[in-house]
C-alpha positions as CSV (number, residue, x, y, z in Angstrom):
1,X,151.5,181.8,155.8
2,X,154.1,182.7,153.2
3,X,153.9,180.4,150.2
4,X,157.7,179.7,150.3
5,X,157.3,178.5,153.9
6,X,154.1,176.5,153.0
7,X,155.9,174.7,150.2
8,X,159.0,174.2,152.3
9,X,157.0,172.3,154.9
10,X,155.3,170.3,152.2
11,X,158.6,169.5,150.5
12,X,160.3,168.5,153.8
13,X,157.4,166.2,154.8
14,X,157.5,164.4,151.4
15,X,161.2,164.1,151.2
16,X,162.2,162.7,154.6
17,X,163.4,165.9,156.1
18,X,165.6,167.0,153.2
19,X,165.7,170.7,152.6
20,X,166.0,172.0,149.1
21,X,165.1,175.3,147.4
22,X,161.4,175.6,146.9
23,X,159.6,177.1,143.9
24,X,158.2,180.6,144.0
25,X,157.1,181.3,140.4
26,X,153.8,180.9,138.5
27,X,154.1,177.1,138.8
28,X,153.7,177.4,142.6
29,X,150.6,179.5,142.1
30,X,149.2,176.8,139.8
31,X,149.8,174.2,142.5
32,X,147.7,176.3,144.9
33,X,144.8,176.5,142.3
34,X,145.0,172.8,141.3
35,X,144.9,171.8,145.0
36,X,141.9,174.0,145.7
37,X,143.7,176.0,148.3
38,X,143.2,179.2,146.3
39,X,140.6,180.2,143.7
40,X,140.9,184.0,143.7
41,X,143.7,186.6,143.4
42,X,143.1,187.7,147.0
43,X,143.5,184.1,148.2
44,X,146.8,183.7,146.2
45,X,148.0,186.9,147.7
46,X,147.1,185.9,151.2
47,X,148.8,182.5,150.9
48,X,152.0,183.8,149.2
49,X,152.4,187.2,150.9
50,X,153.2,188.6,147.4
51,X,152.3,192.1,146.2
52,X,149.1,192.3,144.1
53,X,151.2,193.2,141.0
54,X,153.3,190.0,141.4
55,X,150.2,187.9,141.8
56,X,148.7,189.4,138.8
57,X,151.8,188.8,136.7
58,X,151.9,185.1,137.7
59,X,148.2,184.6,137.0
60,X,148.4,186.4,133.7
61,X,151.2,184.1,132.6
62,X,149.2,181.0,133.6
63,X,146.1,182.3,131.8
64,X,148.1,183.1,128.7
65,X,149.3,179.5,128.6
66,X,145.6,178.3,129.1
67,X,146.4,176.6,132.4
68,X,143.8,178.6,134.3
69,X,140.5,180.2,133.4
70,X,137.7,182.2,134.9
71,X,134.7,180.3,136.2
72,X,132.5,183.1,137.5
73,X,132.5,185.6,140.3
74,X,132.0,185.5,144.1
75,X,129.0,187.4,145.5
76,X,130.0,191.0,146.2
77,X,130.5,192.1,149.8
78,X,130.3,195.8,148.9
79,X,133.3,196.1,146.6
80,X,134.2,194.7,143.2
81,X,133.2,191.0,143.1
82,X,136.2,188.6,143.1
83,X,136.8,186.6,140.0
84,X,137.0,182.8,140.6
85,X,139.8,181.0,138.9
86,X,140.1,177.3,138.1
87,X,142.7,174.9,136.7
88,X,141.8,174.3,133.0
89,X,142.1,170.5,132.8
90,X,141.1,170.6,129.1
91,X,144.1,172.7,128.0
92,X,146.0,169.6,127.0
93,X,146.0,165.9,126.9
94,X,148.2,163.0,127.9
95,X,148.8,159.8,125.9
96,X,149.2,156.7,128.1
97,X,149.9,153.1,127.4
98,X,150.2,149.8,129.2
99,X,152.4,147.2,127.5
100,X,151.7,143.8,129.0
101,X,152.9,140.4,128.2
102,X,150.0,139.6,125.9
103,X,148.3,142.9,125.2
104,X,148.6,146.7,124.9
105,X,146.2,149.3,126.1
106,X,146.4,152.8,124.8
107,X,144.5,155.8,126.2
108,X,144.1,159.6,125.9
109,X,143.2,161.6,129.0
110,X,142.7,165.1,130.0
111,X,144.8,166.6,132.8
112,X,142.6,165.4,135.7
113,X,143.1,162.6,134.4
114,X,139.8,161.5,132.9
115,X,140.1,158.8,130.2
116,X,138.6,160.4,127.0
117,X,139.2,157.4,124.7
118,X,141.0,154.1,125.0
119,X,141.6,150.9,123.1
120,X,143.1,147.4,123.8
121,X,144.9,145.1,121.3
122,X,146.0,141.6,121.8
123,X,149.7,141.3,120.9
124,X,152.5,139.4,122.4
125,X,155.5,141.2,123.8
126,X,157.6,138.5,122.2
127,X,157.0,140.2,118.9
128,X,159.6,142.8,120.0
129,X,159.7,146.4,120.9
130,X,159.6,147.9,117.4
131,X,156.5,146.1,116.4
132,X,154.7,146.5,119.7
133,X,155.5,150.2,120.1
134,X,154.6,150.9,116.5
135,X,151.1,149.6,117.3
136,X,150.9,151.8,120.4
137,X,152.1,154.8,118.3
138,X,149.4,154.1,115.7
139,X,146.7,153.9,118.4
140,X,147.9,157.2,119.9
141,X,147.4,158.9,116.6
142,X,143.9,157.3,116.2
143,X,142.9,158.3,119.8
144,X,144.0,161.9,119.2
145,X,141.8,162.0,116.1
146,X,138.8,160.5,117.9
147,X,139.1,162.9,120.8
148,X,139.3,165.9,118.4
149,X,142.8,166.9,119.5
150,X,146.1,167.4,117.8
151,X,149.7,166.5,118.5
152,X,150.2,170.1,119.7
153,X,147.8,169.4,122.6
154,X,149.9,166.6,124.0
155,X,151.6,167.5,127.3
156,X,153.4,164.2,127.6
157,X,153.4,160.4,127.2
158,X,153.4,157.8,130.0
159,X,154.1,154.1,129.4
160,X,153.9,151.1,131.8
161,X,155.7,147.9,130.7
162,X,155.6,144.4,132.2
163,X,159.3,144.6,133.2
164,X,161.7,146.1,135.7
165,X,162.5,149.6,134.4
166,X,165.5,151.9,134.9
167,X,163.2,154.9,135.4
168,X,165.4,157.9,134.7
169,X,166.4,156.4,131.3
170,X,163.0,154.9,130.5
171,X,164.3,151.4,129.5
172,X,163.4,147.9,130.6
173,X,166.2,145.9,132.3
174,X,166.3,142.0,131.9
175,X,162.6,141.5,131.6
176,X,161.8,137.8,132.2
177,X,158.5,137.8,130.2
178,X,159.5,140.3,127.5
179,X,162.4,138.8,125.6
180,X,164.2,141.2,123.2
181,X,163.3,144.3,125.3
182,X,166.4,144.5,127.5
183,X,167.9,147.9,127.3
184,X,165.5,149.1,124.6
185,X,165.1,152.9,124.8
186,X,161.3,153.1,125.1
187,X,161.3,156.7,126.3
188,X,163.7,157.8,123.5
189,X,161.7,155.9,120.9
190,X,158.5,157.9,121.7
191,X,160.3,161.2,122.2
192,X,161.8,161.0,118.7
193,X,158.3,160.7,117.3
194,X,156.3,163.1,119.6
195,X,158.8,165.7,120.9
196,X,157.2,165.7,124.3
197,X,158.2,164.5,127.8
198,X,158.0,160.6,128.0
199,X,158.0,158.7,131.3
200,X,158.3,154.9,131.4
201,X,157.9,152.7,134.4
202,X,157.0,149.2,135.5
203,X,153.3,148.7,134.8
204,X,152.5,147.7,138.4
205,X,154.2,150.9,139.6
206,X,151.9,152.8,137.3
207,X,148.9,150.8,138.6
208,X,149.9,151.7,142.2
209,X,150.1,155.4,141.3
210,X,146.7,155.3,139.6
211,X,145.0,153.5,142.5
212,X,146.6,155.8,145.1
213,X,145.9,159.0,143.3
214,X,142.2,158.3,142.4
215,X,141.0,156.2,145.3
216,X,143.4,155.9,148.2
217,X,145.2,159.2,148.4
218,X,144.5,159.3,152.2
219,X,146.6,156.2,152.6
220,X,150.4,156.8,152.7
221,X,151.4,153.1,152.8
222,X,149.9,150.9,150.0
223,X,150.8,147.8,148.1
224,X,149.3,147.2,144.6
225,X,149.4,143.6,143.3
226,X,148.8,142.5,139.8
227,X,148.0,138.9,139.2
228,X,147.8,138.3,135.5
229,X,150.2,136.4,133.2
230,X,152.9,137.2,135.8
231,X,152.7,138.7,139.3
232,X,154.1,142.1,140.3
233,X,153.8,144.6,143.1
234,X,153.9,148.4,143.2
235,X,154.8,150.0,146.5
236,X,153.5,153.4,147.7
237,X,155.5,154.5,150.8
238,X,155.0,157.8,152.5
239,X,152.6,158.7,149.7
240,X,155.1,158.2,146.9
241,X,156.0,155.4,144.6
242,X,159.0,153.4,145.8
243,X,161.2,152.1,143.0
244,X,164.3,151.0,145.0
245,X,167.9,151.9,144.2
246,X,167.7,150.7,140.5
247,X,164.0,150.3,139.8
248,X,163.7,146.7,140.9
249,X,161.6,147.2,144.0
250,X,158.3,145.2,144.3
251,X,159.3,142.2,142.1
252,X,157.2,139.9,144.4
253,X,156.6,137.4,141.5
254,X,160.2,136.2,141.9
255,X,160.1,135.4,145.6
256,X,160.8,131.7,146.0
257,X,158.1,129.3,147.0
258,X,159.9,126.6,148.9
259,X,157.3,123.9,148.3
260,X,157.8,124.2,144.5
261,X,161.5,123.7,143.9
262,X,160.8,121.6,140.8
263,X,159.2,124.5,138.8
264,X,161.4,126.6,136.6
265,X,160.8,130.3,136.0
266,X,161.4,132.6,133.0
267,X,164.0,134.4,135.0
268,X,166.2,131.3,135.2
269,X,165.5,130.5,138.9
270,X,163.3,127.8,140.3
271,X,160.2,127.9,142.5
272,X,159.3,131.6,141.8
273,X,155.8,132.6,142.9
274,X,155.0,133.7,139.4
275,X,156.0,130.3,138.0
276,X,153.5,128.5,140.1
277,X,150.7,131.1,140.9
278,X,150.8,133.4,137.9
279,X,147.9,133.3,135.4
280,X,150.0,131.7,132.7
281,X,151.2,129.0,135.1
282,X,147.6,128.2,136.0
283,X,146.6,128.0,132.4
284,X,149.5,125.7,131.6
285,X,148.6,123.4,134.6
286,X,145.0,123.2,133.4
287,X,146.0,122.5,129.8
288,X,148.3,119.7,131.0
289,X,145.2,118.1,132.6
290,X,143.3,118.3,129.3
291,X,141.3,121.4,130.1
292,X,141.4,124.1,127.3
293,X,143.2,127.1,128.7
294,X,145.8,129.3,126.9
295,X,146.1,132.3,129.2
296,X,145.0,134.0,132.4
297,X,141.7,135.1,130.9
298,X,140.8,131.5,130.1
299,X,141.5,130.6,133.7
300,X,139.0,133.3,134.8
301,X,136.4,132.1,132.2
302,X,136.7,128.5,133.6
303,X,136.2,129.8,137.1
304,X,133.1,131.7,136.0
305,X,131.8,128.5,134.3
306,X,132.2,126.7,137.6
307,X,135.2,124.5,136.6
308,X,136.3,122.9,139.9
309,X,139.9,122.4,138.9
310,X,140.2,126.1,137.9
311,X,138.6,127.2,141.1
312,X,140.9,125.1,143.3
313,X,143.9,126.3,141.3
314,X,143.1,130.0,141.8
315,X,142.4,129.5,145.5
316,X,145.8,127.7,145.9
317,X,147.4,130.5,143.9
318,X,145.9,132.9,146.4
319,X,147.3,131.0,149.3
320,X,150.8,131.1,147.8
321,X,150.4,134.8,147.1
322,X,149.3,135.3,150.7
323,X,152.5,133.7,151.9
324,X,154.7,136.1,149.9
325,X,152.5,139.0,151.0
326,X,152.8,138.1,154.6
327,X,156.5,138.8,154.4
328,X,155.9,142.1,152.6
329,X,153.3,143.1,155.3
330,X,155.7,142.4,158.1
331,X,158.5,144.3,156.4
332,X,156.6,147.3,155.0
333,X,153.5,147.6,157.1
334,X,151.0,148.8,154.5
335,X,147.5,149.9,155.5
336,X,145.9,148.6,152.3
337,X,146.6,146.0,149.7
338,X,145.0,146.5,146.3
339,X,144.8,143.5,144.0
340,X,144.2,143.8,140.3
341,X,144.9,141.9,137.0
342,X,143.0,139.3,135.2
343,X,143.0,136.7,138.0
344,X,141.6,139.3,140.4
345,X,138.3,138.9,138.5
346,X,138.1,135.5,140.1
347,X,137.8,137.5,143.3
348,X,136.0,135.0,145.6
349,X,138.6,132.2,145.1
350,X,141.7,134.4,144.9
351,X,141.0,136.6,147.9
352,X,139.9,133.7,150.0
353,X,143.2,132.0,149.4
354,X,145.2,135.3,150.2
355,X,143.3,135.8,153.4
356,X,143.8,132.2,154.5
357,X,147.6,132.7,154.7
358,X,148.3,136.4,155.0
359,X,146.7,136.9,158.4
360,X,148.0,133.9,160.2
361,X,151.6,134.5,158.9
362,X,151.7,138.3,159.7
363,X,152.2,140.0,163.0
364,X,149.0,141.2,164.7
365,X,150.1,144.8,164.7
366,X,150.8,144.7,161.0
367,X,147.3,143.3,160.2
368,X,145.3,145.1,162.8
369,X,143.8,147.6,160.4
370,X,145.0,146.0,157.1
371,X,142.5,146.0,154.2
372,X,142.7,143.8,151.2
373,X,140.6,145.1,148.3
374,X,140.1,144.6,144.6
375,X,141.4,147.3,142.2
376,X,138.8,150.1,141.7
377,X,140.2,151.1,138.3
378,X,140.3,147.5,137.0
379,X,142.0,147.2,133.6
380,X,142.5,151.0,133.3
381,X,144.7,151.3,136.4
382,X,148.0,151.3,134.6
383,X,147.1,153.9,132.0
384,X,145.5,156.2,134.5
385,X,148.6,155.8,136.7
386,X,150.8,156.6,133.7
387,X,148.8,159.7,133.0
388,X,149.0,160.8,136.6
389,X,152.8,160.3,136.5
390,X,153.1,162.6,133.4
391,X,150.7,165.2,134.8
392,X,152.5,165.5,138.1
393,X,155.8,165.8,136.2
394,X,154.7,168.4,133.6
395,X,152.6,170.5,136.0
396,X,155.3,170.5,138.8
397,X,156.2,174.1,139.7
398,X,159.7,173.7,138.2
399,X,158.3,172.3,134.9
400,X,155.6,175.0,134.6
401,X,158.1,177.8,135.3
402,X,160.5,176.3,132.7
403,X,157.8,176.1,130.1
404,X,156.6,179.6,130.7
405,X,160.1,180.9,130.5
406,X,160.7,179.1,127.2
407,X,157.5,180.5,125.7
408,X,158.5,184.0,126.8
409,X,161.9,183.7,125.2
410,X,160.4,182.3,122.0
411,X,158.0,185.3,122.0
């Protein structure tokens, strides 16, 4: 099949029937090699229908950039053995960060993405964007050094923040648990210092992308829930992250829990799920009863120690989360719900509470094949998702073609 037709079908399937021009340059060839659909010049020629000289030109351009390399030869069938080609995942690196309410995690990955090095620091988002991002910037420099790479190897930067994000601009919008961050140009702040593409999104969206890409790529409909200081949801629909019209989709933590109208939330409303079932809310409840707990990790520690009050609180939190998820299940019809975050480490209590309410309150058709599972990537989910987001952007056919054209013009 001609590559333009192949990519056309793929594009239409992923974009709800919309037809737009499809790529036909070296970037499209890289897509074939990265996906495993082609590993030799002959296979590229067969899939694209291009002349051998055109295929050779595209492959030479990719090789010159270091994006592909030779990995051996196929056994000869009588003629000259075919050279096998492979995507070179080590040609560059991605810097990724998760900026949570009480911590930051920074990582460096290759282009698969495999985490090469990472580090976590305890720091409150209330210290403001300049101080928090300066710490992330410092960690990026350290990780590059530890990995034996330089700034010139960086393909891009991905950042997940614990806030609604205006994705195209890369800035948080009215973040309830990150005061002082509203409208701050996070993407521009990093671009000024690194001169590479920077993509910023809600941290749970990044988690959803990471979980989907690495573990559940065969599932087109997925919800990823983070239960930590707050509660958030990332939505994968038709295999793609769903951000909504303005980046606010998935803010499940601010669904109202009618039985708790006396509890105020950071967002200014009352009775929000996050305000009664989030990790910080649980810690505050335990502390008010004289049980030492400052944050969500203390809640999990108490559960591990067998503290009855903490165990009951997490299970009740799971029930309330299940109520909110039942509405999401009926509305969106996911095939799998992935739950991560600190509180997910108290898996027995949290998941029992979720299952108690989600199945009875959802339609049988919606839950017939529904799976509820713990995050496979654990505390690395957001940084891996951030890296995936950057990789798919920088290695898209259009981006690759633009980069190669720029290099050619500079040469």
